Every structure is written in structure tokens, then in C-alpha cells.
N, C-alpha and C positions, 0 to 999 in steps of 0.2 A: 252387723249380722253375726259376728263372732260370739257376742255375749250370750245369745240364746241357745247356742249349741252346748253351753256349759250347764244349761238347765235340762234336767232329764226327767222324762216321764214316758209313760206309755199309755196307750188307750186304744180302743177300737170301738166303733159301732154306732147304732142308731136305735131309736126307741119306738116300738109300736105300743100304743096304749090301749089296754083293755081295762074296762072300769067295772069294778064290783063295789058299789057304794050304796049305803043306806042313807037317805037324806030326809030331813024334816025342815020344812021352810027354806029349802035351798042350801042348808048347811050340812057338810059332810060329817057323818058320825064315825065311819070307819071304812077301810078297804079300798083305797085308791091304788091301782096297779099301773105302773108305767112299764111297758114292755120295751126293753132296750135291745135293738138288734144291730147287726153289723155284718161286714163282709169277712170278719175274722173269726171263723168257726174254731180255729186252733186255740183261741184264747178263752174258751168258755170257763174252764176251771179257775184261771187267774182272775177273770173279770167277776166271777161269782164271789170270790173272796173279797175283792174291792167293794162290790156292791153290798155285801153283807155288813160292812162297816157303816155305810150310809143308811141302810134299812134299819139297823139297830138304833141309830141316832135320830131317826125320824119315824116314830110310831105312827101307824095309820097309812103310811105310804110304802109301797113295795116296788122297787125298780127291778125288773126281771130281764135278764139278758137272753135274747133269742136271736142269735146270728143266722145269717143266710149265706149260702155258698157264694163266694166271690164272683163267679161267672154268671150268677143269676141276680145279683144284688141290684144293679142299676135298673134293669128292666122291671123287676118286682117293685122297687121303690116308686118309680114313676107311675106304674099301673095302680098301685095302692093309693097314691096321692090323688090321682085323677078320678078314682072311684069313691073317694071319701073314706077309705079304710086305712089310711096311712098312719105311720108312727107319730107319736107325740114328740119324741126326741129323735132327731134324724142325723145319722152319721153321714158326713159329706166328704166326697173327694175334693181335691183342690182344683182351683181355676174352672175350666169350662164345664166339667161334669157337675160340680156343686153349683156353679152359677146357673146352669140350666134349671135346677130345682128352684132357685130364687126367681129367675125370670118367668117361671111358670106360675108364680104367685103363691107359692106354697110355704114360704118361710117368713118368720118374724124378723124385723131388724132389732138388734140386740144392744146397740151402743148405750142407750139410756138406762136400760135395766141392769146391765152387767158393767159397772163402772171400772172393774179391774181390767177391762180390755184396753184401756188407755195406756197401760203399762206393758202390754205385749209388744214385741218387735214388729215394726211396720212391714218388714220383709215377710213375716208370717201372716199377718192380718190381711195383706192384699190378696192372698190366695182365696179368701172368703169374704171379699168386699166388692162393692160396686165401684165404678169409676169415680163417683162423687163421694166415696168414703163411707158408705153405709155398710156396717159389718153384719153379716147374717149367719156367721159361724164362729164359734170359739175355736181358735187354733189349738188343737189338742196335742198332736205329735208329728215329728218328722222321723224318717227312716233313712238308713244308708245301705250301701252296697259294697260287697267285697268278696273274698274267697275263703270259704271254710276248707279245712283239710284235716286229715287224720294224722295226729302227731306220731303215733306209733309207726305208721308206714314211712313217714318222712325220716324218722330215726333209723329205721331198718336200712335205708339206702343212704344214710348220712346226708340228708337234704336239709337245707335251711329255707325259711320263708323268703321268696324272691322279692327284690326291690324294684328291678327293672323288667321290661317286657322280655328282653333276651334271656335273662335269668329264669323267668317264668317258663318260656318255651323250652329251655334246657331241662328244667324240672319235669315238664311234661314228657319230653323225649326219654329221659332216664326211666321214668315210671313205665312208659310204654315198652321200652326195650326189655324191661324186666318182667313183662307179662301182666302188669297191673292195668286195670281199667282206670283211666286217668280222670275224666270229668263226668259227673253225673248230670249231664245236660241233655235236654231233648228239644225237639222242634215242633211238637204237637200243639202245645199251648204257646202261641207265638208271642204273647205279651211278655213272657219271661225274657225273650231274646232282646226286645227293645228296652223294657223298663229296667231290667237288671243288668244284662250283659252289655248291650251297647251303651246305655246311659251311664252305667257304672264303670266299665273298663274303657269305653271309648273316649270319655271326657279327657283323659290324659293325652289323646292324640288329636282331637278336634279343637282343643284350645280352651276347654272349660267354660267358665262363666262369661269371659270376654267374648268368646265366639258365639255362645248362646244368645247373648245380648245383640251381637251384630247380626245374627240370623233373624231375630225379631225385628230389627231396625231395617232390614232389607239390604244391609251392607255386605252380607255374606249369603251364599247359597249352599244347599246340601251337596252340590256338585263341585264345590271348591275343594282344593287339595286336602286341607285338614280333615274335613268330614269324610271324604273318600278314604283317607288313610285309616280312619277309625273303622270303616266298613271292612277294609282289607285285614286289619288286625283281628277282627272278630272272625273273619273267614279263615285266618291262620289256625283256628282252633278245630277245624273239621277233622283232621287226622286223629285227634284225641277224644272225639266223641264216641260214645258206646255204640256197638253194633245195633242197628235198628233205631237209632236216635230219632229218626223222622217220625216214629209213632210213639215216642216216649212222652207221657204227659207230666204235668207239674208234680202231682202227688207221687207218681212213680219215681221221679227224680229224687225227691226228698227221701223216699223209702230206700232207694238204691244207695244213697250216700250214708244214711243213718245205719244201714245194715252192714256197712263196710264193703259194699260191692263196687265202690269207686272211691278213689283217694281224695278227690277235690270236688267242690260244688260251688258254683258262682251263685251267690244268693243274697238275701236281704237280712237286715238286722232283726226283722220281725220273726225270723225262723229260729232264733235262739231258744224261745220257750218250747217249741216243738221238739227240738233235739234234746233239750233237757228232760222233757216229759218222757221221751223214749229211752232215757237212761244212757245216752251216748256220752262217755266221759273223756274220750281222748281227742276232742275237737280243738283245733287251733284256728286262727283266722289271720289274714293279712289284707291290707288295703290294695286297691287296684294298682298294679305295677306301673311305674312311670316309664316314659319313653327312654330317657337317658339318666344315668346316675347323677344325682344332685338336682334334678328337676323338682320344682314344686308340685306336690300332689294336687291334681284337680279331683275333688271329692264330691260325688253326687250324694248330697244330703237333702233328700226330697221332702218338700212340704206335703205330707200325706193325708192327714185327716183333721177335720173339724166337725163340730156338731151344732145343729140348729134346732129350732122348734117349729113344728107344723102349725101353720096359721089356723087350721081348723081344730086344733086340740081343744078338748073340753076340760082339760086339766092344766090350764096355763099356770096358775100359781104354783102348783107342785112341780111342773116342768121347769119353770124359770128358776125355782129354788135349787133344783138339781143341777141345772146348767151353771148357776153361780158357783156351786161346789166344784164343778169340773175345772173352774178357772182358778182354783186355790192351790197353794203349795202342798196342802195335805193330800189332795187327790193326786197330784203329780207324783209325789213320793210313793204313795200306795201303788199306783200303776207301774211305776218304775221297778218296784220290788216284785210285784206279782206277775208282770208281763215284760220281762227284760227284752231290750232291743227297740223299744219305742222311746223317743226322746222329746221331752216336753219343751214347749215354748213359754211355759209359765215362769215368770220371773221368780227367782229364789235360788237357794243353794241346796243341792240334793246329793244324797249318797247312793252310789251304785254298788251293789253287792256282787253282780255277776262279772267274771273276768272277761268274757267275750264282749259284754256291753261296755266295760271299761276300755278295752282295746279300741273299739269302734269310735267312742267319743274322743279318745286320746288322739286318734288319727286326724280328727277335725282341727286340732289346734295347729295354726299356722298354714293350713291348707287353703287352696282356692276352692271355696264352697260354691257349688252349683246345684241345679235341679235337673230333672229329666229333660232331654234335649228339646222336644217339640211340645211339651206339656202346656206352656203358657202361650196364649194368643194363637199359636199355630195349630191349635186343635179346636178353635171356636166355631168352625164351620165344617161342612162335609164336602169332600173326604177329609177327615181330620189328620193332622200330622201324626198323631199317635197310631191310628189305624194303618196309615201308609207305611210307617216304620215297621209295624208288625208284619205287614204283607211283604215288604221288601226284604226283610231279614230272613224270613222263613224261605223265601224263594232263593235267596243267595245261598243259604245253608243246605238247600236241596239241589243246588247247581242249576237252577233255572235262570239265574241272573248272576252276572259278575258283580264285584263290588262297585265298579263304576256304573253299571246298569241299575243296580239297586239304589244308589244315590240319585240317579237321574229319574228313576221311577217316583221317588218321594217328591223331588223338586217339581216334577211335572204335575203331580197330583195337587200340589200346593199353589197352583196357578191362581186360585181364588184369593190368595192372601196379598193384600195391598197395604203395607205399613204406612 
């Protein structure tokens, strides 16, 4: 697993194909447009620069990037596929969400056409593969989680990036005592609480990948002490959340931090590009604080996105050619440069230009690498582990549930899961 975290790239998205073709005898003369959409609206400029390279090298084919808002993406994708208006190239979430698209009969199997897949790490491919090993998505990138901070404010109070949880809480207390708004976190978009805050910061307390595997195997429960402790540590952050955090949405969190109206932001690597585009220059970053000094970092480095091809595409040759390109080191390097914070699974040696991106990949070296807590298997049915975690965390941070009750809420909802 370690070797593919040294490979870096970024990418985002999914392709809706509109066709403007003149044909004679079934042969294309000009004008095939592959519309490439994604849940990453923040990456439009960077992705357009990447695609401009491909478009220039492939006359007669235009790949057009048309992302959809993250909160609307999944529903819009399935609706479009069911009505026959879906993308040619489809950006896929990992595990159950992407698998639902395949199980619906909407995706091509890619193993025979894209031979480069054999060299991708199996730990990445399984996120877009069937149980019998058929791969329906090219693993494009992984993302990670940690804490952004304003270096100028840390310097003002002579603070250093904390390494342990106790040090982190002391930093929070110092900032609050001096009248600073500490964390730009809200509870309106609950996915951020689970995917980023709990899975990112909580892994050091629930036991990282070993405990996640035990959870899937039925050898541990969310009500076991390590997982409950992770809930408790997230609840520790309540005093440092901004006034009115219950109604603070994701975009507002980003704006609050980037404008300097809060000192820290618990976020994902995918946000580097946004902060850079806003001209924020004093940002630092540190990995999730460990429980005790000297502990190995349990680092949530999530298998985030792959891309597949719509079975009903009328432009299969063009689509497969583009998909083959996304599995190359050339593509990986371009995306890494233009959209920093996404890390490629593509085998190869890559150069990172962005300091924050370098810091995040550096933290992975020697770490216990894991992914989001209930993403694999535990979200294959309804109610999904992901949705239950969302609900439990927002209820805990609005004082409707204690940490123990929040853990029990998720475990009870997962009664359908029989490993």
C-alpha cells in the first residue's frame, strides 16, 4: 500500500457526452465532444488546463469539463443514466456508491482495454472492482485529511503545530482565551463531520486500519471503547466551534477560514486549490494529532475517485482512448500540478510543486494508512454506515446525543450487516 502513496496526481469528475458530428458512411469527419463532469466544481480552471493538453493532441475530439455540485451529483448521475442521457465518461465514488452504478448495468468492464490497470495497486483497484475482480473504474486519486492553520496567527501567539491531542487542545484554548475564533467548522453539512473530522481525526483514537478491518469482520463494534473514544474527542471540539456553527454550511466554513475569520480549519487535501485560488498565502498544515507522543500516526488517506465509461455511450472509441490517457503518468503529473491535493495511484515518479501537497504526502510515509471508517462494506445497504455516522455526529454536536449514544445509534442502524 505504501508505494502508491508516493505516486501523486489529482483529478476529479465525470463525462457527459454531447455529440456534434458530421458523418459520411458512418465515419466521423469532425466534432466529437465528450463532456466531462464531476462533483469538483472548485477544480474547473485546473481541469480545463489539463484537458487543453489532451484536446490539442487529439484533433477532432474535445473533452469538456462540466462539473455538478457535490450535493447534487449522485442523484443527477443515476437519473441521467436511467433516462439514457448520462455521461460518456463517468466519475465514480469508491466502493458502494460507484458499485451501485456498475450494478445498475451502466458501466463497461475495463480490464481488457486498459492494460495499464494491471500495474495499479490492488488496494486502490478493489474500490472500483467486483468481487470476482472485474474493474469498472480507473483509480484516479486519493485524498487525505488534516488541519489547516494561519501561520501568522500561530506566530502572533508563539504557537507551534501540535503533535498530540493534548497539545492541540492547548492551542485551541490559547486562541480562544485571546479572543480568536478557533475552528471554522459547522454542523449544517453533516458529511464534513464524518468524512473529514471523525474519519480524519478519530482514526488515531479508534485504532486506524486494524480497527476498521475488525469492524468489517464483525470482531469490533462502534460501541467498543476505541470508537466511543473517537466520538468523545470530536465532542471535545464543541467549545472551539464558532457561534452559530449549527447553521454553518461547508462553503461558509471555507470562506470563514480563507478570510482569516477563524484560525484553523479541519479539511481535506482537495481544498488546497481553492485556498490558492483565493490568494491565501499564510496557510500551514499539520496531520491529525496522535493520542500520545511517539504514537504512530493513523492517517486517513481515502480512495476517493475513479472514472468509468457509460455502457450506452455512442463514442466508445473516443471515450476509451481518453480513459487510457488518464491511466498514464503524463496525466497524473498534469493533474498533480494543476489541481494540487489529489494523489495519483498511477505507477510512476512524480514531482510535487505545492508545499502543502508535499507536507500531506510526506505525512503518509511510515503512517498507518486507513480510509474512512464505514465506507467499505458497511455502507452497502440502507441505512448505510456513512449516513448513520453523518446523523450521529450532527446529533452529538448539537447535544441531542452523548458520544456513547451516538456510537450506539450507528451500531443499531447497522443491524443489517452480517459479515
